[in-house]
C-alpha positions as CSV (number, residue, x, y, z in Angstrom):
1,M,4.5,-12.9,25.9
2,L,5.5,-9.3,25.1
3,S,8.8,-7.3,24.3
4,I,9.8,-4.0,23.9
5,T,13.0,-2.9,21.8
6,N,14.5,0.8,21.7
7,Y,14.0,2.8,18.6
8,E,17.4,1.8,16.9
9,G,16.7,-1.8,17.6
10,T,20.2,-2.8,19.3
11,L,18.3,-3.7,22.7
12,T,15.1,-5.8,23.2
13,E,13.7,-6.4,27.0
14,A,10.8,-8.7,28.0
15,L,7.4,-6.0,28.7
16,V,5.2,-7.1,31.8
17,C,1.8,-4.4,31.6
18,R,-0.6,-3.4,34.1
19,G,-4.0,-5.0,33.4
20,K,-4.4,-6.5,29.6
21,P,-3.0,-5.0,26.8
22,V,-6.0,-4.0,24.5
23,A,-5.7,-4.1,21.3
24,R,-8.0,-2.6,18.2
25,K,-8.6,-3.9,14.7
26,N,-11.3,-2.9,12.7
27,I,-12.0,-3.1,9.1
28,D,-10.7,0.1,7.9
29,G,-7.3,-1.2,8.6
30,V,-6.4,-0.3,11.8
31,F,-4.5,-1.9,13.9
32,E,-3.0,-0.5,17.5
33,L,-2.3,-1.3,21.4
34,T,-2.4,0.3,24.1
35,L,-1.3,-0.9,27.8
36,D,-0.2,0.5,30.9
37,T,3.4,-0.5,32.7
38,S,5.3,0.2,35.4
39,E,9.1,0.4,36.3
40,H,8.2,-1.5,39.4
41,D,7.1,-4.4,36.7
42,N,10.4,-3.6,34.1
43,P,13.0,-2.8,36.2
44,H,15.2,-3.9,32.9
45,S,13.2,-3.2,30.2
46,F,11.1,0.2,31.4
47,N,13.9,2.6,30.5
48,L,13.7,1.3,26.7
49,I,10.0,2.3,26.5
50,T,10.3,5.1,24.7
51,E,8.5,7.3,21.6
52,E,9.3,5.0,17.7
53,G,10.2,1.8,20.1
54,I,8.3,-1.6,18.9
55,I,6.5,-3.8,20.9
56,E,6.2,-6.9,20.2
57,A,2.6,-9.0,21.5
58,G,1.3,-12.3,19.5
59,G,3.8,-11.4,17.7
60,F,2.8,-8.3,15.9
61,Q,5.0,-5.7,16.4
62,F,3.5,-2.1,16.8
63,R,5.2,1.0,17.4
64,I,5.3,3.7,20.1
65,K,2.7,6.8,19.4
66,Q,2.3,8.0,21.5
67,M,3.1,8.0,25.5
68,Q,2.3,9.4,28.6
69,R,4.6,9.3,31.9
70,K,2.6,9.7,35.3
71,S,5.7,10.1,38.3
72,R,3.2,8.5,40.8
73,G,3.7,4.8,40.6
74,K,5.8,5.4,37.7
75,V,4.2,4.7,34.8
76,K,3.8,4.7,31.1
77,S,0.8,4.6,29.4
78,V,1.5,4.0,25.7
79,K,-0.4,4.0,22.1
80,A,0.8,1.9,19.6
81,Q,0.5,1.3,15.8
82,H,1.0,-1.2,13.7
83,I,4.5,-1.2,11.7
84,F,2.7,-1.0,8.5
85,F,1.6,2.3,9.1
86,D,5.3,3.1,8.9
87,N,4.4,3.7,5.1
88,I,3.3,6.2,5.6
89,W,6.7,7.9,5.1
90,L,7.2,6.1,2.3
91,R,6.4,7.3,-1.1
92,Q,5.2,5.7,-4.7
93,E,6.8,8.0,-6.6
94,G,5.4,7.9,-10.6
95,T,2.1,7.0,-11.9
96,N,0.9,3.4,-13.0
97,G,-3.1,5.1,-13.4
98,G,-5.7,3.4,-15.1
99,H,-7.8,0.1,-16.4
100,K,-6.1,-2.2,-13.5
101,T,-6.6,-4.8,-12.0
102,L,-6.6,-5.0,-8.2
103,Y,-3.4,-7.4,-8.4
104,E,-1.4,-4.6,-10.5
105,F,-2.6,-1.8,-8.4
106,A,-1.5,-3.0,-5.2
107,T,1.1,-4.6,-7.0
108,F,2.9,-1.3,-8.0
109,A,1.4,0.0,-5.4
110,L,4.0,-2.2,-2.4
111,R,6.7,-2.6,-4.8
112,D,10.1,-2.4,-2.9
113,T,8.3,-2.4,0.1
114,G,9.6,-5.6,1.8
115,W,5.3,-5.8,2.3
116,T,3.7,-8.5,-0.1
117,F,-0.7,-9.0,-0.4
118,T,-3.3,-11.3,0.1
119,S,-6.7,-10.9,-2.1
120,D,-9.8,-13.4,-2.1
121,F,-11.3,-11.4,-5.3
122,D,-9.1,-9.6,-8.7
123,E,-11.8,-7.6,-10.9
124,D,-10.5,-4.6,-12.9
125,G,-11.2,-0.7,-12.0
126,Y,-9.8,2.6,-12.7
127,I,-8.0,5.1,-11.0
128,E,-6.2,8.3,-12.7
129,A,-3.3,8.6,-12.2
130,F,-2.5,6.2,-9.4
131,G,0.6,6.8,-7.4
132,N,2.7,10.1,-6.5
133,D,1.5,9.6,-2.7
134,N,2.8,7.6,0.3
135,I,1.7,4.0,1.1
136,V,-0.5,4.2,3.1
137,K,-2.8,6.3,1.2
138,L,-2.4,4.3,-1.9
139,V,-3.5,1.1,-0.5
140,N,-6.3,3.0,1.1
141,Q,-6.8,4.5,-2.4
142,I,-7.1,1.1,-3.4
143,C,-9.8,0.0,-1.3
144,E,-11.8,2.9,-2.1
145,T,-11.9,2.0,-6.1
146,F,-13.0,-1.4,-5.3
147,E,-15.3,-0.8,-2.3
148,C,-13.2,-3.3,-0.1
149,D,-11.4,-3.7,3.1
150,Y,-7.7,-4.6,3.9
151,E,-6.1,-6.9,7.1
152,I,-3.2,-6.7,8.5
153,T,-2.5,-10.0,8.7
154,S,1.3,-10.0,9.3
155,N,4.4,-7.6,9.7
156,S,4.7,-7.6,6.4
157,N,1.6,-9.1,4.5
158,I,-2.2,-7.2,4.3
159,H,-5.0,-9.1,3.1
160,F,-7.5,-7.6,0.4
161,S,-11.4,-8.6,0.7
162,K,-14.6,-7.5,-0.5
163,M,-16.2,-8.7,2.8
164,L,-13.6,-9.8,6.1
165,G,-15.4,-12.5,8.3
166,P,-18.0,-14.4,7.5
167,D,-21.6,-13.9,8.4
168,S,-23.3,-15.7,11.1
169,D,-26.6,-16.6,13.3
170,F,-25.2,-14.9,16.3
171,V,-27.7,-12.8,18.1
172,Y,-27.4,-10.4,20.9
173,Q,-30.4,-9.8,22.4
174,Y,-31.9,-7.3,25.4
175,G,-32.7,-9.3,28.2
176,D,-30.6,-12.0,27.4
177,N,-27.1,-11.9,26.9
178,I,-26.2,-7.8,26.5
179,I,-25.1,-5.8,30.0
180,E,-25.3,-2.6,29.0
181,L,-25.1,-0.9,25.3
182,S,-24.7,2.6,23.9
183,K,-25.4,4.8,20.7
184,S,-24.1,7.5,20.1
185,V,-24.4,9.9,16.5
186,N,-22.6,12.8,15.4
187,T,-23.9,14.9,12.2
188,D,-20.2,17.3,12.8
189,N,-19.7,15.8,9.5
190,L,-22.8,15.7,7.9
191,R,-22.6,17.1,4.4
192,T,-25.1,17.1,1.3
193,R,-23.2,18.3,-1.1
194,I,-19.7,19.2,-2.7
195,S,-18.1,20.5,-5.5
196,A,-15.0,18.5,-7.1
197,K,-12.4,19.7,-9.3
198,G,-9.9,17.7,-12.0
199,K,-7.7,18.7,-14.3
200,D,-8.2,21.3,-17.2
201,N,-10.9,23.2,-15.4
202,L,-12.7,19.9,-14.8
203,V,-15.5,20.9,-12.2
204,I,-18.3,19.0,-10.9
205,R,-20.9,19.1,-8.4
206,Y,-22.9,16.6,-6.4
207,T,-26.0,16.5,-4.3
208,S,-26.6,14.0,-2.7
209,P,-30.2,12.5,-2.9
210,Q,-30.3,13.1,1.4
211,A,-30.0,16.6,0.6
212,V,-34.5,16.4,0.6
213,K,-33.9,15.6,4.5
214,W,-31.0,17.4,6.1
215,G,-31.6,20.7,3.7
216,I,-28.1,21.5,1.5
217,L,-25.4,21.0,3.7
218,D,-22.3,22.1,1.8
219,A,-19.0,20.2,2.0
220,D,-15.0,21.6,2.1
221,D,-14.5,21.8,-2.0
222,I,-12.2,19.3,-3.0
223,S,-9.4,18.8,-5.8
224,D,-7.6,16.6,-7.5
225,E,-6.0,17.0,-11.3
226,R,-6.0,13.4,-12.2
227,F,-8.9,13.1,-12.6
228,L,-9.5,14.0,-17.0
229,D,-13.0,12.7,-17.0
230,S,-16.2,13.8,-15.1
231,E,-17.9,10.6,-14.4
232,N,-14.6,9.2,-11.9
233,L,-14.7,13.2,-10.5
234,M,-17.8,12.2,-9.9
235,D,-17.9,9.1,-8.0
236,K,-15.4,10.2,-6.5
237,A,-17.1,13.3,-4.8
238,R,-19.9,10.8,-4.2
239,K,-17.3,8.6,-2.3
240,S,-16.2,11.5,0.0
241,L,-19.2,12.5,0.9
242,K,-20.7,12.1,4.2
243,D,-24.3,12.0,3.7
244,Q,-25.4,10.0,6.7
245,P,-25.1,10.9,10.8
246,E,-22.3,8.4,11.9
247,L,-23.9,6.2,14.2
248,S,-21.5,3.5,16.5
249,I,-22.9,1.1,19.3
250,E,-20.7,-0.2,21.4
251,L,-21.8,-3.5,23.9
252,N,-21.1,-5.3,27.6
253,S,-22.0,-8.8,26.6
254,I,-21.2,-11.7,29.1
255,E,-20.7,-14.0,25.7
256,L,-16.6,-14.5,25.5
257,L,-16.1,-12.2,22.0
258,D,-14.2,-14.7,20.4
259,K,-15.2,-13.0,16.9
260,Q,-13.8,-12.7,13.7
261,L,-12.2,-9.3,12.7
262,G,-15.0,-8.0,10.1
263,E,-17.7,-10.7,11.1
264,R,-21.3,-9.6,10.6
265,I,-24.3,-10.7,13.8
266,W,-27.4,-9.3,14.6
267,L,-28.2,-7.2,17.9
268,I,-31.9,-7.5,19.4
269,Y,-32.6,-4.2,21.2
270,E,-36.3,-4.4,21.9
271,P,-36.4,-0.4,23.9
272,W,-34.4,1.4,21.1
273,D,-36.8,-0.5,18.2
274,L,-33.3,-1.2,16.9
275,K,-32.9,-4.5,14.8
276,C,-29.1,-4.8,13.2
277,R,-26.4,-6.7,11.3
278,L,-23.3,-5.2,13.3
279,V,-19.6,-5.9,12.0
280,F,-16.1,-6.4,14.3
């Protein structure tokens, strides 16, 4: 069952959508909902569907961020993101950097937010001058440092993991359970060299081994005065460089997609000489 609560939080009504609502969730923390609603199906709740309103679906709460209204049929199309991303409006002032565990960094990042976290690992990492930024950016910085993912598991908890979801031997294969397959390759953001500046005139330049294949493609310089050490600044530069074409694969299958977030399955498609692991 779906419901809609107005921005002020004073009124809540049941919500009926046209067709099926679509939830999109990935291992980078993205969690969003899109749906269409009509005034005919929602005589009592249609006027509550406004920007920044809250839609509840499957026990999760999503804040409306984009909305399009169509005169024909009096329909509203909305795109909403999970309320975790309200934390982009909240800053964690002060710094608490250095060599610390994931538990220590996450505790600081989520301090006084009402959010908690769980994790299936707790190792040491190094972040210079961690803090003085919004909560979502700090969580992403933790994931970048510890090379992990996070999943929104409730309306007040996130889970950090080195590898979300199980390894599965399930196979999607051409001529068996694949109806249609599409592959997209994008080189718009392909870069092979980057310069980075830290504090006290610390400057480094990193060139990817992929420059042998693609040539020298300079990325925009980055600057972060929290970095005092060339080794850590070099690591940040390396991780920020997109030195491979961006590849995405979409498939339409006759199998039920009852897969877990992060689950890894096999995809075999002989016409493209393709055999790879996909991550849901």
